[in-house]
C-alpha positions in Angstrom: 4.9 2.5 -20.1 6.2 2.3 -16.6 3.9 3.5 -13.9 5.1 4.1 -10.3 2.7 4.7 -7.4 3.7 5.5 -3.9 1.5 5.2 -0.8 1.7 5.1 2.9 2.5 8.6 3.8 0.8 10.5 6.6 1.3 12.2 9.9 3.5 10.7 12.5 4.8 11.9 15.9 8.6 12.3 16.5 9.9 8.9 17.3 7.1 7.2 15.4 7.1 5.0 12.4 5.6 4.9 8.9 5.9 2.4 6.0 5.9 3.6 2.5 5.1 1.4 -0.5 6.0 1.8 -4.1 4.3 -0.3 -6.7 5.6 -0.4 -10.3 4.0 -1.7 -13.4 4.9 -1.9 -17.0 8.5 -3.1 -16.4 10.5 -6.2 -15.5 10.5 -5.1 -11.9 12.7 -7.8 -10.5 15.6 -6.7 -12.7 15.4 -3.0 -11.8 17.1 -0.9 -9.1 14.6 1.1 -7.1 15.3 4.3 -5.2 13.5 6.6 -2.8 14.1 10.4 -2.8 12.5 13.2 -0.8 11.9 16.9 -1.1 11.3 19.0 2.0 9.6 22.4 1.7 12.1 25.0 0.3 14.8 22.4 -0.2 16.3 20.5 -3.0 15.3 16.9 -3.7 17.6 14.5 -2.0 18.3 10.8 -2.4 17.2 8.6 0.6 17.8 5.0 -0.2 18.2 2.4 -2.9 17.8 -1.3 -3.4 19.4 -3.0 -6.3 17.9 -5.9 -8.3 20.2 -8.2 -6.3 19.0 -6.8 -3.0 22.0 -4.6 -2.1 20.8 -1.7 0.0 22.3 1.8 0.4 21.2 4.7 2.6 21.8 8.3 3.0 23.7 9.1 6.2 20.7 11.1 7.4 18.5 8.0 7.6 21.0 5.2 8.1 20.0 3.1 11.1 16.5 4.4 11.1 15.1 3.6 7.6 15.0 0.2 6.0 14.4 -0.5 2.3 13.1 -3.8 1.1 11.4 -5.3 -1.9 8.9 -8.0 -2.8 9.3 -8.8 -6.5 6.2 -11.0 -6.5 4.2 -8.0 -5.6 6.3 -5.6 -7.7 6.6 -3.5 -4.6 9.4 -1.8 -2.7 8.9 -0.7 0.9 10.6 2.0 3.0 10.2 1.3 6.7 10.8 4.6 8.5 11.4 4.4 12.3 12.5 6.9 14.9 11.1 9.6 12.7 12.3 13.2 13.2 10.6 16.5 12.2 13.4 16.9 9.6 12.1 13.8 7.9 9.1 15.8 6.8 9.0 15.8 3.0 7.3 14.5 -0.1 8.8 11.1 -0.7 9.2 9.8 -4.3 10.0 6.4 -5.7 12.0 6.0 -8.8 12.2 3.0 -11.1 14.2 3.2 -14.3 14.1 7.1 -14.3 10.3 6.9 -13.8 9.1 8.9 -10.9 5.9 8.5 -8.9 3.7 11.4 -7.9 5.0 11.3 -4.3 3.5 10.8 -0.9 3.6 13.3 1.9 5.2 12.5 5.2 4.8 14.9 8.1 6.5 14.4 11.4 5.1 16.7 14.1 3.8 16.6 17.6 
């Protein structure tokens, strides 16, 4: 059974930074693509970024140049470094590994 656990959310000021972590267990992590999605209050869930098993990275236009996704296969962890945060980045952020979703971590950007 695949388990996915996110952490690292919290409160940040506009222009600030946060780093989210996603730890997966119960799967051959290094061979899996991993994605981040987010859902803001009253809005549909949207895709944010993905890193493939080979390390290819893709980003939504809304976060390109501000967010960086990376992975450490030894730790079975994917990171989402979020810089230059904006209030519109406020959302619950979810990690997805092989169609398995974590419980989400809240990110709030506010002064």
